[in-house]
C-alpha positions, 0 to 999 in steps of 0.5 A: 147645607151647601157649604157642609156639601161642599166640604164633603165633596173636597174631602172626598177629592182629598182622599181620592187625590192622596190615594192616587198619589204615586208611591215614594221612591226608594233611596238610591246611591245618588242622593248621598252628595246633596244630603244636609247637616248643620255645621257651625251655629252660634248666637249672639250675646244679646240673643237676637242673632243666630248663625248657622251653616247648612253643609251637604255631605259634598258640595258647597255649604250655605251660611244663614244669618237669621233675625230671632225678632222679626224671623228675617234671614240672609243666605251667604253661599259657601259661607263657614266658620262664622263668629259674631262679634261681642258687640252684637253688630257683625257676622264674620265668616270664611266664603270658601272656594267653590267646591267644583273649582277646588276639585277641578284644580286638584285634578289638575294637580295644581301647586299650593300656591295656585289653588283656589283661595278662600275669601273673607265675608263680613256682614253688619247684622240687620243689613243684606250686604256682604262685604268680601275680601278675597284671598284670605288665609285666616281671621280673628276677632277678640275674644271679649273685644269689639270694634276690630278684627284682623285677617291675613291675606295671601301674598300675591307671589308663591310665598307661603310663609307669611301674608299681609295682616290687615287689622280692620275697624268695621265701624269706621270702615278703615283698615291698617296693614302689617306686611310679612306677618307670619303669626298674630294673636289679639288680647282678650279685651281686644286692646292690643295685638301681637304680630310676628313679622318675617323677612320677605326674601323678594324684599330687601328692606323687610325686617324680622320683628315682634310688633305690639299693636295698640288698637286704640292708637293704631301704632306699633311698638317694636318688641323684638328685632332680628331674625329669630324662631318665634312661638307661643305668643300670649297676653294676660287678661287685660292685654297689657303683659305679653310673653313668647318663646324665641331662639335666634339659632337658625331654623337649619341649626343642629340645635335650636335653644329657646328662651322665654321673652316678657314685655310689660308696659314701661319696657323698651322691649321683651326681656328674657326671663328664662333660658338654659342658663336659668338655675332653677331648671334641671340640669341640661334643660331649657325653655321648650317652644312646644310648651304652651305659654299663658298667664294666670288670671290675676296676671302674677304668674306666667307659665311656660313649658321646658324640657331636656336639651336634646343632643344634636344631630349627628352628621356623621351617620351615613344613612345607608350604611346603619342598620334600621332596627326596632329593639323591643325590650322586656323592661320597657315602659311601653312596647316599641309600636307604642314608642314609635307611634308616639315618638313625635309627641315624646320628643315634644313633651314639655314639663310645666314651669312658672315665671313670676313678674313681681320678684324674677323668679322662676319655679320648675313644677313638673318634670320626668317624675311627675309629668302632668300638672292641673291647675285651679282658679285659672293659675291663681291658686297656691295649689295644683295637682300633679301626677305620674304613672312612672313605674306603673306603665308596663301593666298597660299591656294587659289592663289598658291603662296605668295606676298613678301616683298623685301629689299636692303641688305648691305652685309658689315654690314647687314643693310637693306632697304625695297624695295617693299611690296606686290611684286607679283614676285621675286626681282632679283639683277643685275650681277654688284649689281647696280639694283634690278629688279622685274616685276609688275603683276598689272602694266604689267611693269618692274622695277628698283631700282638703289643701288646707288641712291635709285631710282626706275624707270618704265624702260619698260613703253615706250615699245609699246607691251605686256611684259606678256603672250598675250595668257594665258587663265588662271583666273589670271594676265598673267606672264612676257615672262622673261629676256635674261641677262644684259650687262656688268657693268649693262649698259643695261638689255634684256627683252623679249616680245612674240616675240622680244628682247628689250635692256633697259637702267635701268638708264632710260637715253636711250629709249628702243630698239629691238636688233631683229628690230621687225623681230620676231613680223613680222614673228611670230618668238619667239626669246629667248637667248641661253647660250652656255658658261656655266660660262657667267654672262653677255653680252659683247658689241658687243657680238653676241647672239645665239637665239633659234628660234620658228615659231609659224606658222609653228612649225619649230625651229632653230637658229638665230644671233643677236648682243647685241649692235650696233652703229646705228639702230639695223638690222634684226637678222642673219638666221644661220638654220631653219627647221622641226627639233628640237635642243637641248642643244647647247654647244660651246667649251670654247676656240674654235668656235665649237658647240655640240648639238642634232637635231631630227624630228618626224621621226629622233631620237635625234642624236649628231652633232658638227661643227663650223656652225650649219647649216652644223654640222656633224652628229656624232652619229646614234641611233636606226638604227632599226627604219627603219625596223618598220612602223614609222609615219609622223607628220603634222598640221591639221587645222579646225574651232572650234564650237566657230568660232576660228581657230583651229589646231592640230597635225595629226599623220599617219602611214608611210605605210598610204593609203587614200583608207582604213579607220583608226581607230582614237585616240585623245590625248590631254592636252592643247596646243601641236602643238608647239611640232610638230617636237618632236621625240617620242620614242616608250616607255612605258609612265607614262600614256600618249598615246604612239602615235608612238605605236598606229600609227605604229599599223594602227591608226590616231592620232590627238592632237588638241590644246585647248583654254579656256574660264574662268569658262568653262574649259569643254566647251573649250575641247568640242569646240576643241576636238569634232569639231576636231574629226568631222572635221577629220571624214569629210575626207573618210580615218578616220573611224568615227565609230571607234574614242577614246579618251585618256588623263592623268591628266587634259587630264583625266578630259577633257576626263570624261567631253567629254563623258557625252557631246557626244556619238561620241567616242567609247572608252575612257581612262582617266588617273587620272582624276578629276570627282567632282570638288566640292569635288575636290576644297578642296582636297590636293595635297599630293605631295607638301602638297598644297590645290587645291583651287588655281588650280580652282580660279587662275589656270589649272581648270579655274573656276575663282571663289570659290566654294561658289561664283559660285557653278554652274560653279563647278557643270557644269564642273564636270562629275560626276553630268552627268554620266547618259548621258554617253554611251562611255565605260571608262577605268580609271587610279587612283593610291593610291599614287597620289600626285596631284589628290586625288584618290578618284576622280577616285573612285568617277567616277568609282562608280558612272559609276558601279552604273548606269550600265555603262562599266568602269574599274579602274586600280590602281597601288599600291604606284604609283604616279600620273604619273607612275614612275615604269617601271613594271607599265609603260609596264603593262598600255601600254599592257592594253591600246593597248587591250582596244583600239583594243577590241573596235576600231579594233574589237579584242577579250577582255582580261580577265581583261576587261571581267571578271576582276582579283579577289584579290585573283589572284592578283600578280599571274594572270594579265588578259591578255589573251583573253577570250572575244568576239569581238565587 
């Protein structure tokens, strides 16, 4: 009896204590820098060790080494980029220079040679000792070897072109050093290392060379001597053969002519196998230093790049005496802005060729009539697929992409066979090289070409459901859901529909079957294969496939398991885990059943989990414990009926201390469809210009993020039908303050904000980031980041007009906010940056000057030399502060800051940011 009374008393005390606890504090702008995320992570091959980094938004990271067997952990301050060696014995990583020290060095504008240097850290797993090496520029470990690693130490002098390469043997705690190394690469098994040695101006005895280091004997052979430009070092799979590109011409020469060098055991040095005199090349072509050099898996082929020899620079041209002009020609494949944007890439474009060491033959595979080529069986297959969009590029201006011509390429002799013209997708070759597949957008079917017989088959015509995106609402043909992979020996290909996965016989002999037994469509579950082994090329018979799963109804995420093959009828997939979470990047240990992944929800930071069971995995990390001190929030689905009569849904975010007897100001944030991210964690962070949802929710706002479905030709009306109806549906609740509602959107969302305030006075304040105001002028504009014209965006893509400006001018005008500005009553803040690469920044100017001319309340923020989405952190922090001041003023009756009330004159730029409050409350 006493125990019961005591328990009751303690319970009462507990309740009293809880009731007396102070309210959690709201988030403020000071929390950003310390808020953490999970950076890189890895698991050892035997599944015993997990390494990951905890990284603040600004500051020093922490590396954590965790023993999955006993739970012991080692934390290394400032550790980053960890690698666990193949033998599960060591963790190797950088130790970054302290953030504060680097910051001070930047403030003092120190030269690169005088900047703080990173260090190397090595931990013997199971030990708490960290072996540190100062001033390390880079490190490498063998992909499949162990017992050795290499790191490049900074030189003590200011020479930044090379360093001293240390080849370290951790088992023996001994090392060898090669001086003046500029580049180095390990063979895959770690038995050899190539090092490029360059001369040191301060060392008269130094000589340039290519050295082949034997890891077992700890001795070097010289494969090439003398000063040269060298690049693209490569080994074959076994580490026996090596190759690289080299030019004996000076770096200052008007032309450099490169050659392909090849080495195999028994040779004294590397020998030239291809150069500008190679007869297999087109006339005036040579080896390209920009083309990747690599061996086929069996080592019988050496692939490299070639390119036309460009004329030398004309030194007789006097720069200040010649015109600077871009010439636009209506017959050009690409518009001049796109050509200029891609000029460096085009100058470095290379075309695939192959050298056969067995018979000393070179075969040119690609050229200007067929630029791209893809190989099968890691280069072992006799066939490849090549393709080009030559002759079809101009239409990219209004379609957004180009039609392709695909070829079957014989890798042994370079012969080509035409496969398909006017292809509206990419042709891909199967892992075994037996089939080339593509999707036909017009027919909405997958096709397979059999390389052995030359037969093309429609392999999905017997599948009774759509294989293209069922809910796509763009004025273009919907794309396919895609492929999951191939069965060993190309016996089957696995194709997605909206929900399920089909096993399809590319030979056409067997009827397609769902390996997920139709369970996905029955339950509205989207099954998608998740690759957990990095080097997997195909599925093996009987292999259990891990399926990332999304529930379209509840928005929950998880994993199921299903076999890729079956003896009789397939069974429904096996549930592993499903819930109100998001899961990220599952990886399985190579030689064990242990997984590593992240798990999160709106209220739980993404933390690292590990274990053999995804459902019962152990939580390893516990980041952001400080979140418990703040008034966080909740996320739930909110449903209503849109003005077009269709069911609508969105995410409703409420403060953690939500009280249904109070009224809350409301913000609506939208883009297209956002509800799939119901359980995404959103850290408080200065965003590129999106609404900082957790920040505003923590400070007493409700936020509604509605999904929007569009009708071609009427994107603005679609926004109105869903956003305004959602706002009014929310306003029907007594706890939503219908008199204090605002809207915010960025890019496409910014356009919709600008449109909506011309249609309704419901919103008391609006914020539009990078909006389009005038579709008639934006239609012919340039997306400067890519150089592409914007016509495709209106005719085929996001802007959803579905016609040219001349065919449907009335739709461009109807959907343009600019022509309806006299109707605007809502104060509007605009972000429009002068280096915006997606939306021409004059769109924001048109919107602002129009409102200003009409006497409407409007502000425009131009972050100098900034992109479509803010990149520089100081600008992101600035806009968060201004967004809070803007919405607090109009929706919470807070005093206005100086930048809103009076503005900031150009003469005060960089001295006064106008943050201080000077105005009266609303």
